[in-house]
C-alpha positions as CSV (number, residue, x, y, z in Angstrom):
1,D,6.8,-75.4,27.5
2,R,9.2,-73.2,29.4
3,L,7.0,-70.1,28.8
4,E,3.8,-72.0,29.7
5,S,5.3,-73.3,33.0
6,F,6.4,-69.8,33.9
7,Y,3.2,-67.9,33.0
8,R,0.4,-70.4,33.6
9,G,-0.1,-69.5,37.2
10,Q,0.2,-65.7,36.7
11,A,-1.6,-65.2,33.3
12,T,-4.7,-63.6,34.8
13,S,-2.7,-61.2,36.9
14,Y,0.0,-60.5,34.4
15,D,-1.3,-57.1,33.3
16,S,-1.8,-55.6,36.8
17,F,1.7,-56.4,38.0
18,R,3.5,-55.4,34.8
19,R,1.6,-52.1,34.3
20,R,4.2,-50.5,36.6
21,L,7.2,-52.5,35.5
22,L,6.9,-52.1,31.7
23,P,6.9,-48.4,30.7
24,G,6.9,-47.0,27.2
25,R,4.3,-49.3,25.7
26,S,1.5,-46.8,25.4
27,E,4.0,-44.2,24.1
28,L,5.3,-46.6,21.5
29,I,1.8,-47.4,20.1
30,Q,0.8,-43.7,20.1
31,L,3.9,-42.7,18.1
32,L,3.4,-45.4,15.5
33,D,1.4,-44.8,12.3
34,L,-1.3,-47.4,12.1
35,P,-2.7,-46.8,8.6
36,A,-6.5,-47.3,8.1
37,G,-6.9,-50.5,6.1
38,G,-3.4,-51.7,7.0
39,S,-2.1,-54.6,9.0
40,W,-0.3,-54.9,12.3
41,F,1.7,-57.9,13.6
42,D,2.4,-57.7,17.4
43,M,5.2,-60.2,18.0
44,G,5.2,-61.6,21.5
45,G,1.9,-59.8,22.1
46,G,1.0,-61.8,25.2
47,T,-2.3,-60.7,26.7
48,G,-3.0,-58.1,24.1
49,T,-2.6,-55.0,26.2
50,N,-0.9,-53.2,23.4
51,L,-4.1,-53.3,21.4
52,E,-5.9,-51.2,23.9
53,F,-3.2,-48.5,23.6
54,A,-4.2,-48.1,19.9
55,G,-7.7,-46.8,20.9
56,E,-10.1,-46.3,18.0
57,R,-7.4,-46.6,15.4
58,L,-7.4,-50.4,16.0
59,R,-10.9,-50.8,14.5
60,D,-9.7,-49.0,11.3
61,L,-7.0,-51.7,10.6
62,A,-7.8,-54.5,8.2
63,E,-6.1,-57.1,10.3
64,V,-4.1,-57.5,13.4
65,H,-2.1,-60.6,14.2
66,L,-1.3,-61.1,17.9
67,I,1.6,-63.7,17.9
68,D,2.8,-65.4,21.0
69,L,4.2,-68.7,22.1
70,C,2.5,-69.0,25.4
71,P,-1.1,-70.5,25.4
72,S,-2.1,-69.1,28.8
73,L,-1.3,-65.5,27.8
74,L,-3.0,-66.0,24.5
75,E,-6.1,-67.2,26.2
76,V,-6.3,-64.0,28.2
77,A,-5.8,-62.1,24.9
78,A,-8.6,-64.1,23.3
79,Q,-10.9,-63.1,26.2
80,R,-10.0,-59.4,25.8
81,I,-10.6,-59.6,22.0
82,R,-14.1,-61.2,22.5
83,K,-15.0,-58.7,25.2
84,S,-13.9,-55.7,23.1
85,G,-15.6,-57.0,19.9
86,W,-12.4,-56.7,17.8
87,T,-13.4,-58.7,14.8
88,N,-10.2,-57.8,12.9
89,V,-7.8,-59.3,15.6
90,T,-6.5,-62.8,15.4
91,P,-4.5,-64.5,18.2
92,V,-1.8,-66.8,16.8
93,L,0.1,-69.4,18.7
94,D,3.5,-69.3,16.9
95,D,7.2,-68.4,17.2
96,A,8.3,-64.9,16.2
97,I,11.4,-66.4,14.6
98,Q,9.5,-68.5,12.1
99,Y,6.1,-66.9,11.8
100,T,4.8,-66.5,8.3
101,A,1.7,-64.8,6.9
102,S,-0.2,-64.6,3.6
103,G,0.6,-60.9,3.3
104,L,3.1,-58.3,4.6
105,A,2.5,-56.0,7.5
106,D,2.4,-52.2,7.6
107,V,3.5,-52.2,11.3
108,I,5.4,-54.8,13.4
109,T,5.9,-54.4,17.1
110,F,7.9,-56.1,19.8
111,S,6.9,-54.9,23.3
112,Y,9.2,-56.4,26.0
113,S,9.4,-59.6,24.0
114,L,12.8,-59.4,22.3
115,T,14.6,-60.0,25.7
116,M,12.6,-63.2,26.1
117,I,13.6,-64.6,22.7
118,P,17.0,-66.3,22.9
119,D,17.7,-65.8,19.1
120,W,16.3,-62.3,19.2
121,F,18.3,-61.3,16.1
122,A,16.5,-64.0,14.1
123,A,13.2,-62.5,15.3
124,V,14.3,-59.1,14.0
125,D,15.4,-60.6,10.7
126,N,12.0,-62.3,10.4
127,A,10.2,-59.1,11.1
128,A,12.2,-57.4,8.3
129,R,11.0,-60.2,5.9
130,L,7.4,-59.7,7.0
131,L,7.4,-55.9,6.9
132,K,6.3,-54.0,3.7
133,P,8.8,-51.7,2.1
134,G,8.3,-48.4,3.9
135,G,6.6,-50.2,6.8
136,H,7.5,-49.4,10.4
137,I,8.8,-51.5,13.2
138,G,8.4,-50.4,16.9
139,V,10.3,-51.9,19.8
140,V,10.3,-51.2,23.5
141,D,12.3,-53.3,25.9
142,F,14.8,-53.5,28.7
143,H,18.5,-53.2,27.8
144,V,21.9,-52.3,29.1
145,S,24.5,-50.0,27.6
146,R,27.9,-50.9,26.2
147,K,30.8,-49.9,28.4
148,Y,31.6,-47.3,25.7
149,P,28.3,-46.5,24.1
150,K,27.6,-44.6,20.9
151,R,27.8,-40.8,21.3
152,G,24.6,-39.5,22.6
153,R,23.5,-42.7,24.2
154,S,23.1,-43.4,27.9
155,R,25.9,-45.2,29.8
156,Q,25.1,-47.2,32.8
157,G,27.5,-48.0,35.6
158,W,29.3,-51.3,36.2
159,F,26.6,-52.6,38.6
160,T,23.8,-52.2,36.1
161,R,25.8,-53.5,33.1
162,S,27.1,-56.5,35.0
163,L,24.6,-57.6,37.6
164,L,21.2,-56.6,36.3
165,P,21.5,-59.1,33.3
166,V,22.3,-61.9,35.8
167,W,19.3,-61.0,37.9
168,F,16.9,-60.7,35.0
169,G,18.3,-63.9,33.5
170,C,16.9,-65.8,36.5
171,D,13.5,-65.2,34.9
172,N,14.8,-66.0,31.4
173,V,14.8,-62.3,30.4
174,F,18.1,-61.7,28.6
175,L,19.2,-58.0,28.6
176,S,21.5,-57.1,25.7
177,H,23.6,-54.1,24.7
178,D,23.2,-55.1,21.0
179,H,19.5,-54.5,20.5
180,L,19.6,-50.9,19.4
181,S,22.7,-51.4,17.3
182,Y,21.2,-54.2,15.4
183,L,17.9,-52.5,14.9
184,E,19.6,-49.4,13.5
185,Q,21.5,-51.6,11.0
186,R,18.3,-53.3,9.8
187,F,16.0,-50.3,9.7
188,R,16.3,-46.5,9.2
189,P,15.8,-45.0,12.7
190,I,12.8,-42.7,13.1
191,A,12.8,-42.3,16.8
192,V,15.1,-43.6,19.5
193,R,14.6,-42.9,23.2
194,E,16.0,-44.2,26.4
195,G,14.8,-44.2,30.0
196,Q,14.8,-46.0,33.3
197,T,12.0,-47.5,35.4
198,R,11.7,-48.5,39.0
199,I,11.5,-52.1,39.8
200,P,8.5,-52.7,42.2
201,W,9.4,-53.6,45.8
202,V,13.2,-53.3,45.0
203,P,14.3,-49.9,46.4
204,F,17.1,-47.9,44.7
205,V,17.3,-50.2,41.6
206,R,16.2,-49.0,38.2
207,A,16.1,-50.9,35.0
208,P,17.1,-49.1,31.7
209,Y,14.8,-49.4,28.7
210,Y,14.7,-48.1,25.2
211,L,12.1,-47.2,22.6
212,F,12.9,-47.6,18.9
213,I,10.9,-46.9,15.8
214,G,12.4,-47.6,12.4
215,R,11.4,-47.7,8.7
216,N,11.9,-50.7,6.5
217,E,13.9,-49.6,3.5
């Protein structure tokens, strides 16, 4: 209900606004191996934009599950699926924490959705259960660094670490410095990248984000 009340009025314009705000999504999908005949579960897939980043590889997959908990966003996704003629894609209204399927996935993605799941660690645990041995998980999302980050990782200043989570939290987006650490514990890292993106209409403020690809072993 909370998600629906927030997104109902902006579902049709969701993609146009967030195209500038949410970087790294296309890069993530391009880096992932989407095996022909395999399966892909996109957790918190929203309007289905990620599917377009896969290009022709999408049609070679046996099945794609687009899981989201917001009916309005899923309706936009369903329209995109019908328009594109993707007969192997199924939109699913469900919770990433408790979603189950008849088979395991070759690829699971979270694209700017972990920060909107209060029990995000439970969603990661569920993804590990749903992912085939040797399968890949891909995550891109906002985050903040620890005060003393792991060697080689970015370190943000006090303003970013302390105030940006409060600001994002007003829209129920919960930035965390634990995402990367937990993902690296659950999966063998294949690629880890960090960057920053400008926030539209807010000069001089940049939001840190990360990209993670791991293998389920």
